[in-house]
N, C-alpha and C positions, 0 to 999 in steps of 0.2 A: 485528367483524373477521372472524370465521369464518362460513362458510355452515352451514346446519343439518346437511348431510352431514358436513362437517368436524368439527363439534361432536360428532356421534355417534361418528365414527372415533376422536377423541381420548379420549372416555369409554370406548370399548371398550379402547383402549390402556391407560388407567389401571387398568381392571379386570384386564386380563391381567398387568400388572405386579404387582398384588397377588397374583394366582394364582401367578405365578412365584416371588415371595418366599415364599409359603406352601409351595410345592412344594420349594423349597430347604431350608426348615426341616424338612419331613417327611423329605427325603433325608438330612439331617444326623443325624436321630434315628431312622433306619430300623431300627437294631438294637433299640432299645427298643420300637419300634412293630411289630416283626416283619415288616418289608417288604423284607428282604434279597433275596427271590426276584425282586423287581421293580426291582433296583438299576439295571441297564442301561436299562430302559424309562424310569425316572424321569430318568436323566441325559439321554437323548435328548429327553425332553419338556421339560426345562429349557433345553437348547440351542435347541430349536425355538421355544419361547416367547420366548427372548431375541431371536432373529432377527425374529419376528413383531412384537414390541412396538417394536423399533427402526424397522422398515419402516413401521409404522402412525404413527410420529411424524414422518415426512417431511412437510415443508411447514408445520410449525407456525409458523415465523417468516417465511421469505421465499418461500413457495410451493413447489410440487412441481417439482423440477428434476432433471436427470440427476445432477448432482453431489450433490444431497441424497440420492438413492437410494444412490449409491456410498458416501457417507460414513456413511449409516446402517448399511450392511453392514460398513463398517470398524469402526464402534463396536461392533456386535454381535460381530464377531470378537475385538475387544479384551476385551470382557466375558466371552466364552467362554474366552479364554486365561487370564484371572484365575481363573475358576471351575475350570478343569481343573488349573491350577498348584497351587492349594491343595487341590483335590479328591483329588490323588494321595496325600495323607496321611490322607484321610478315607474310605478304602475305595472308590476309583474302580474300576469293573470292569476286571479284568485284560485285557490285549490290546485295550483300547478303541481303535477305529480312528483317533481324533483325539487329538493331544496338545497341550499348551499351546504348545510351540514352533511348531508348524504353524499354530495359530490366530493366534498373535501375528504370524507372518510374513504371513499373509493380511491382518491389520489394517494392517500397515505398507504393503504394496503397494496395497491398496484406498484407504488414507488418502492416499497420494501421488497416486494417480490421481484421487481426488475433489478434491484441492487444485488440481491442474492444470486440471481442468474448471471448478472453482468460480470461478476468476479471471474467467471470461467467461460463466458460465452463470447468468443471472438470469431470474426469472419475468417473461415479457413478455406472456403471453396474458391475455385478459380474465378477470376474476374471481379472479386471484391475489392474494396478500397483499402489500401495500405498506406502507411507513411512513405513518402517519396523524397529522395535527396535531389535537390535542385542542381542544375548545371551552373552554379555560381559558386565561386570560391573567395574566401577572405583569409587574411593572415591570422594565425593563431599562435599566441605566446603564453598560453596557460591562464589560469584564473583560480581564485580561492573563494570558498563558500563555507563559512563557519569553521569547523575543525578539519575540513578537507581541502587539500591543495592539489591542483593539477598543473604539472610543469612540463615543458617541452616546446618544441617549435614545429609548425606544420601549417596545414590549411583547414579551415572550417567551412563546411557546406551546410546551408540551411536544410532542415528536414521539415516538410509540410504535410499536414493531414487536411486534405481539401485545400482551402485557401489560408488556413491558419498555420503559422510557424510554431512547431511544438518542440524543436530541439536542433541539434547540430551533429553532423558526422565529421569526425576528426581524422585527417590523413597525416601521418607522421608519427614521430616517437613521442609517447605520452607516458609520464610516470605519475601515479596517484599516491598520495600520502594521506592517511587518516589518523588523527590523534584520538586514541581510545584510552580508557582508564588503565589498560595494561601496557600502554606504550604506543609507538607509531607503527601502523601497518603500512608497508611500502610495497608497491608492485608496478612493474613495467607492463603496460598494456599494449596489445598488438592491434594495429589498425585493421579494419575500421572500428572506431570507438564512437558510440552514440552517447550524446549528453542530452537527456530529456529535460529541458528547462526553457522558460520564456525569457530568461536573462540573455542579454546580448553579450556574447563572449568573443566576438570577432572584431577585427580592426579594418585596415584598408583592404581594398580589392586585390585579388591575385588571379592568375590564370588557372582555370579548372582542369583537372585531370579526368577526362571522360571515362577512362577505364575504371578509375576508382569509383566514380559515380555509379556505373553499371554494377560493379561488385557490391557496393553498399546497398543498392536497391534490391539486388537478388537476395541478399541476406535479410533485409527488412521484410521482404514478401514471404519469407519462410515461416510457417506456423510455429516452429520451435523457438523463434525469437521471443514469443510471448508466452508459450505454454511450458517452456523448460523450467521456469521458476515463477510461480504465480503469486508469491507472497508480496511482491512489489511491482506495480505496473504504473507507468506514467506516460500517457499519450496526450498530455496537454489538457484535453477536455475530459479525460477520464483518468482518475487517480485511484489506485487501490493499494493500501498498505495493511498487511496483516503481521502482527508480531505476537509474542508470547501472551500478552495480556492487553492487546490494543488492536483495534480494527478501525481503519479510516477509509471511507469511500466517498469520493466527490465526483459528481456528474454536473452537467450544465445547470440544473435547477434543484438538485438533490444533494444532501450531504449527511453522512451517517458517521457517528463516533460511538464505539463500543469499548467500555473499560470495565474492570471488575466493580468499580464504584457506581457505574450507571451507564445509561445510553441516551443518545440525543439524535433525533431525526429532524432535519431541516428541509422543508419543502417551500421553495420561494422564500417569502419573508416570515413564514410561520415555523415555529419550533415546537417539537414535542420532546420533553425531557423527563427522564426518570432517574432519580439519584443525582450524583455529581459527576460530570465528565470533564476530561482534560482535552481541550481543543488545541491542535497544533498552531503555534503562533507564526510560523514561517511557511513559505512555499515548499513544495516537494521537488527534489532534484534527484535524478538517477543517472549514474555513469555506468555504461554497459559495453563490454566487449561483445561484438556481434558474432565472433567466431567461437570463442572459448567458454562462454557462460559466466564470466566474472561480472558481478553486478553490485554496485554500491548505491544505496539510497539514503538520502537525508530528508527527514521530516521533523522539523522542530529540533528537539534535543535527541531524537532517535536517529541512530545510524545503523544500517544493516549492510553487511558484506556477505555476499553469497558466491561461492565458487563451486566447481564440480565436486569438491571433496568436503566442504564444510560451510556452515553458516554462523556468522557472529552478529549479535545484535547488542548495541549499547544504548542505555537510557540514562543520561546523566553519568553518575558514578557506578551504575549497575551494568554488568556484562553477562551475556548468555552465549554459550557455544554449543553447537550440535554437529556431530559427524557420525552418521550411521547410528550405532547404539551408544556412542560416547556423548555425554552431556556434562557441561560445566557451567556453574552460575556463581557469580560474585556480586554481592550487594552490600548495603549498609548493615553491618553486623551479622551477615549471613554468607556462607559459602557452601557449595555442594558440588560433588563430582560423582558421575555414574558411568562406569565402563564395563558393563556386562557383569562379570564376576566380582567386581570391586565397586563399592559405593562409600562415599564420605559425605556427611552433612554436619555442619557446625552452625549453631545459632549463638545468641548472646549468652545463654545459660545452659546449653546442652549440646551434646555432640554424639555422633554415631559413626562407627567405621565397620564395614563388612568386607572381608577378603577370604574367599574360598570357605573354609569351615570355621573361620574365626570372626567373632563379632565383639566389638568393644563399644560400650555405651557409657556416657558420662552425663550425670544430671544430679542436682541438689547436693553437690560436694562428694558424690560417690562415683566409683568406676566399676562397672560390671564387665567381666570378660567371660566369653564362652568359646572354648576351643574344642571342637568335636563334641564329646559328651561331658566334658569337664567344665565346671562353672566356678568363677572366682569373684569375690566382692572385695574391693579396696575402699575403705572409708578413710580417704586422705584428700584434704583440700589441695595439697601439692600435686598429687597424681591426677586429680580432677582438672586442674589448670593445665597440667602437662598435656593431657589428651586434647583439650580445646586448642592450645597453642600449636602443637605439632600437626594436628589435623588441618588447621587453617594454613599452616606453613606448607604442608604437602600439596594442598590444592593450589596455592598461589605459585608454587614451583612449576606445576603443570601449566599454569596460565602463561608463564614466560615462554614455554615451548610452543604453545598454541598460537601466540601472537606472531611467532616466526614461521608459522605454517607447518610445524613439525607434528602437530597432533599430540595425543596423550602418550607419554612414555610409560608403558605398562611395566617394563622391567624395573625402572627406577621407582615406580609407584609401589610395586611389590616389596622392594628392598626397604624403602622408607617405612612402610607399615610394619614390617617384621622387626625393624629396629625399635619402633615404638613399643611393640609387644614385649620385646626383651627388657626394655627399661621399666615397663610396668610390672613385670614379674619380680623385679627387685623389691617391690613394695609388699609382696606377699610373704 
């Protein structure tokens, strides 16, 4: 996995870590060893070694990147903060220019900066470290996780990043089924299929197909594997999930959750929270076609399906759909649809429909209609309820086509809205 130069660098790092540990022990017992005269020099040496060892560790898993350098400095600042925090009770030099609060503040700021860069900063240059499929095969007979089921028979090959297993490459016929609020999405996947998870999904050993291993590795080393759809990335040690109102980033010692209700940043054992956040209760799993761009990600109650043509995200009973300029959302008491020249939105007590030069709005028991330059007002509770009922019905009809991969049927959408306008005109 690593070049000779990288191997030497990591060996030097391991040696410096041992020296740092030894120096900390010497500093701890400096009184007994009569080293008080070198107190400040030893503290500076420990801080310097911590920074050097962390920088030397950059690129161990996903190659040298800008985010990796920033995050290594963040981790170094965090370790320095811990050292200085406890060191003040162990005869830290008086008036030492760096304190634990300052070091911790640097770790937070650098950590946030590194996370922002890490979302899109992946090793793309030749010779960097990529996930690799091992030349070991095991029988695969499908598995289930939450509302997702993967069926079929074939072989599973471990995928490793460095020395850590982060997933499996599947050879053979695989069918994925995802249970959503709109129904079951079913798709036959074309091998190689990558399953990014720490869960063991393999059974007994099988004979490996070396041609398949080479093919899977060539696809994994292609930059498009990770840059084609950046909203969900799972490399075992690095997890990124971006939804409509939810962002989750997890790194070895950093974790960030962003929601409309608040934000939380966790650095090691310390948490900085503003507002109220919802943290995923389960691990993240991604099922990905390496050739065709289909990707399904599960994170707690959130399920995202991305293809070349559309993206569907479900959160509990709520569902969001996007395809080019087409958008559809169904939630508790709310539905909306936007398809360029057509838009529909319905809440608990109001609704609005726009199609070409026609606009229908319903609120407070009234219905207002504008067709070109003509305006109509219908003060009828029955007409008001009709608009809300039919608008919701129109959106849910389109949802049925979406779940089958057909997209929005504009012709039927136009027809159904014009039928509604004709019924409303009877109230005038």
